[in-house]
C-alpha distance (Angstrom), angle and dihedral (degrees) to the residues before:
residue distance angle dihedral
M1 . . .
G2 3.84 . .
Q3 3.79 91.5 .
L4 3.76 91.3 52.2
L5 3.77 91.8 52.2
Q6 3.79 89.6 50.9
E7 3.77 91.3 50.7
K8 3.84 90.3 50.9
R9 3.92 90.9 52.9
K10 3.90 89.5 52.1
L11 3.78 93.7 62.9
A12 3.87 105.3 94.2
L13 3.86 109.8 -151.6
D14 3.68 114.1 -140.5
R15 3.85 127.3 -168.1
I16 3.87 91.7 -88.4
D17 3.83 91.5 52.4
I18 3.75 90.8 48.8
A19 3.85 89.3 48.7
I20 3.77 88.8 50.3
L21 3.83 90.2 49.6
E22 3.75 95.1 47.6
A23 3.89 93.2 48.6
L24 3.75 92.7 49.2
Q25 3.88 92.7 48.0
K26 3.84 87.9 56.1
D27 3.83 93.9 43.6
G28 3.83 118.7 9.5
R29 3.73 90.8 178.5
M30 3.76 94.6 63.2
S31 3.77 114.4 132.1
N32 3.81 118.0 -118.2
A33 3.78 89.2 -115.6
A34 3.80 91.7 55.4
L35 3.74 92.8 43.6
A36 3.79 90.9 49.5
E37 3.68 92.3 52.2
K38 3.89 93.4 46.5
V39 3.80 92.7 54.0
G40 3.86 98.0 35.1
L41 3.67 103.9 -114.2
S42 3.78 134.0 119.4
Q43 3.80 115.1 -99.0
S44 3.78 93.6 -108.5
A45 3.74 93.9 50.6
C46 3.80 91.3 46.0
S47 3.77 90.2 51.5
R48 3.83 91.9 51.3
R49 3.71 91.2 51.2
L50 3.75 94.8 46.8
E51 3.79 87.0 50.3
N52 3.87 92.4 51.2
L53 3.84 89.3 50.2
E54 3.78 90.0 51.1
K55 3.75 95.3 46.7
S56 3.82 92.4 47.8
G57 3.84 89.8 53.4
T58 3.81 92.4 -118.3
I59 3.94 85.0 119.9
R60 3.75 106.6 43.2
G61 3.80 97.6 179.2
Y62 3.81 146.5 -50.2
H63 3.88 118.2 -96.2
A64 3.81 141.2 174.4
Q65 3.73 110.7 -123.7
L66 3.83 106.2 -128.9
S67 3.80 125.7 -157.6
N68 3.82 106.4 -122.9
A69 3.91 90.6 -156.5
A70 3.85 93.9 51.6
L71 3.77 85.7 55.6
G72 3.83 94.4 50.7
H73 3.73 98.1 -98.2
E74 3.78 99.4 123.5
I75 3.82 97.0 159.9
T76 3.95 125.6 73.5
A77 3.75 110.3 -170.3
I78 3.87 123.3 -167.8
V79 3.77 106.0 -150.4
H80 3.80 123.4 -166.4
I81 3.92 115.0 -158.1
S82 3.69 130.1 -159.7
L83 3.88 119.4 -165.9
S84 3.77 128.9 -158.9
G85 3.74 89.2 -108.0
Q86 3.77 143.5 -24.6
F87 3.73 99.5 -109.4
E88 3.88 114.0 143.2
K89 3.97 91.9 -110.6
T90 3.84 91.5 47.1
L91 3.82 90.3 52.0
S92 3.81 93.9 43.4
D93 3.81 92.8 47.3
F94 3.78 91.5 52.0
E95 3.75 94.3 43.0
T96 3.82 94.2 50.4
A97 3.86 90.6 50.5
I98 3.75 97.6 45.1
K99 3.81 92.3 53.1
R100 3.81 87.6 65.2
C101 3.74 95.1 58.1
P102 3.86 105.3 97.9
N103 3.66 95.9 -157.6
V104 3.88 94.6 59.0
L105 3.77 106.4 102.8
S106 3.74 96.2 177.9
C107 3.83 137.7 3.1
H108 3.81 125.4 -169.1
L109 3.77 129.2 -174.3
M110 3.89 104.1 -135.3
S111 3.72 140.5 -163.7
G112 3.67 117.0 -134.8
E113 3.84 130.0 44.0
Y114 3.75 99.0 -20.3
D115 3.85 127.0 49.7
Y116 3.81 96.9 -146.7
I117 3.83 138.9 14.7
L118 3.82 119.2 -156.0
R119 3.65 133.1 -169.6
I120 3.87 110.3 -148.4
A121 3.85 133.3 -170.3
A122 3.74 119.4 -146.7
R123 3.70 135.2 171.0
D124 3.72 93.2 -130.9
L125 3.82 141.7 -37.6
S126 3.72 93.8 -68.7
D127 3.68 89.4 52.8
Y128 3.81 89.8 51.0
E129 3.61 90.7 52.4
R130 3.81 90.9 53.9
I131 3.85 89.4 48.7
H132 3.80 90.4 48.1
K133 3.91 92.0 48.6
E134 3.69 102.0 38.4
W135 3.68 98.6 35.8
L136 3.81 121.7 13.0
S137 3.74 95.8 39.8
A138 3.84 89.9 49.3
M139 3.79 95.3 51.4
P140 3.78 113.0 118.6
H141 3.85 117.6 -98.6
V142 3.73 94.8 3.1
T143 3.87 111.4 150.5
K144 3.82 102.4 164.8
I145 3.81 135.5 22.0
N146 3.84 121.7 -172.8
S147 3.66 117.3 -173.9
S148 3.79 132.7 -163.6
F149 3.81 128.0 -179.1
A150 3.84 124.5 -139.0
L151 3.75 112.7 -123.0
R152 3.84 95.0 -167.0
E153 3.79 134.4 -4.5
V154 3.80 108.0 -121.5
V155 3.78 101.0 173.1
D156 3.73 132.8 7.0
R157 3.78 109.1 166.6
T158 3.65 126.0 -170.4
A159 3.80 94.1 177.6
L160 3.62 121.8 77.5
G161 3.87 117.8 -145.6
L162 3.71 103.7 -117.4
R163 3.85 112.1 -150.6
P164 3.81 116.9 -130.9
D165 3.91 88.9 -137.8
L166 3.83 85.7 72.2
A167 3.87 88.5 76.9
């Protein structure tokens, strides 16, 4: 994993790479022809740059952004998890288990008071209770669970503001 991170850092982004990334953040379904025209490249040159951005890990994938509410998941829970320790095996056991929980939208190893912060989608409070009992409480090495519920989503960006000073 460390080597992959080093390879990512080696890729120097120029203004054309940034233009490609900005365009794809707005429309990930854009055809290569449309993308090439938008950034002022031939289709083959655009395709090569896109392949380099994908291979370097700068572009991790292409996704549809779904509405949790439209799919019946009205509740977003932010969950803080404390483990019994931060030994490599303890972290690994927890991370392996949490990846299997289908309601976990994101999970981050943290510094500070809690070891992990999770974002979880649930249909309602009863569904969250089920997730808590069947999944979260059953996770290995968990000693404390603190749940908060989002009242309203204010910002949920999928596009990263790319700084012009990267060019």
